[in-house]
C-alpha positions in Angstrom: 0.0 0.0 0.0 1.3 3.4 -0.9 1.3 6.4 1.4 -1.3 8.0 -0.7 -3.6 5.0 -0.5 -3.1 4.8 3.3 -4.1 8.5 3.6 -7.2 7.9 1.4 -8.2 5.0 3.6 -7.6 7.1 6.7 -9.8 9.9 5.4 -12.5 7.5 4.5 -12.5 5.9 7.9 -12.5 9.4 9.5 -15.6 10.3 7.5 -17.4 7.1 8.5 -16.6 7.7 12.2 -17.8 11.4 12.1 -21.0 10.4 10.2 -21.9 7.6 12.7 -21.0 9.8 15.7 -23.2 12.6 14.3 -26.1 10.2 13.6 -25.9 8.9 17.2 -25.0 12.3 18.7 -21.9 11.0 20.3 -19.0 13.1 21.4 -15.4 11.9 21.1 -15.3 11.1 24.9 -18.4 8.9 24.5 -17.0 7.1 21.5 -13.8 6.5 23.3 -15.6 4.7 26.1 -17.7 2.5 23.8 -14.9 1.7 21.3 -12.0 1.3 23.6 -9.9 3.8 21.6 -8.3 6.7 23.4 -9.7 10.2 23.0 -6.4 11.5 21.7 -6.2 8.7 19.1 -9.8 9.3 17.9 -9.1 13.0 17.6 -6.0 12.4 15.5 -7.8 9.9 13.3 -10.7 12.3 12.7 -8.1 14.9 11.6 -6.8 12.5 9.0 -4.3 10.4 11.0 -3.9 6.8 10.1 -4.8 4.3 12.8 -2.6 1.3 13.7 -4.0 -2.1 13.0 -5.5 -2.8 16.4 -7.2 0.6 16.5 -8.5 0.1 13.0 -10.1 -3.2 14.0 -11.7 -1.6 17.1 -13.2 1.2 15.0 -14.4 -1.1 12.3 -16.1 -3.3 15.0 -17.8 -0.2 16.3 -18.9 1.0 12.9 -20.4 -2.4 12.2 -22.5 -2.5 15.3 -26.2 -2.4 14.6 -28.1 0.4 16.3 
């Protein structure tokens, strides 16, 4: 995977997270509690940072939850 591809995936994941957070009216602190991902890491990811593999898995699991 190229650096450009990684950034595009990171931006896509950030958009999904923001969208689901907005839909459920969750703040970053609330998401941190339910996802097991630190507040600082969530903030970094939403600004376009690329999550490590474990964080990525946690966030995908949260995104897949039915609500």
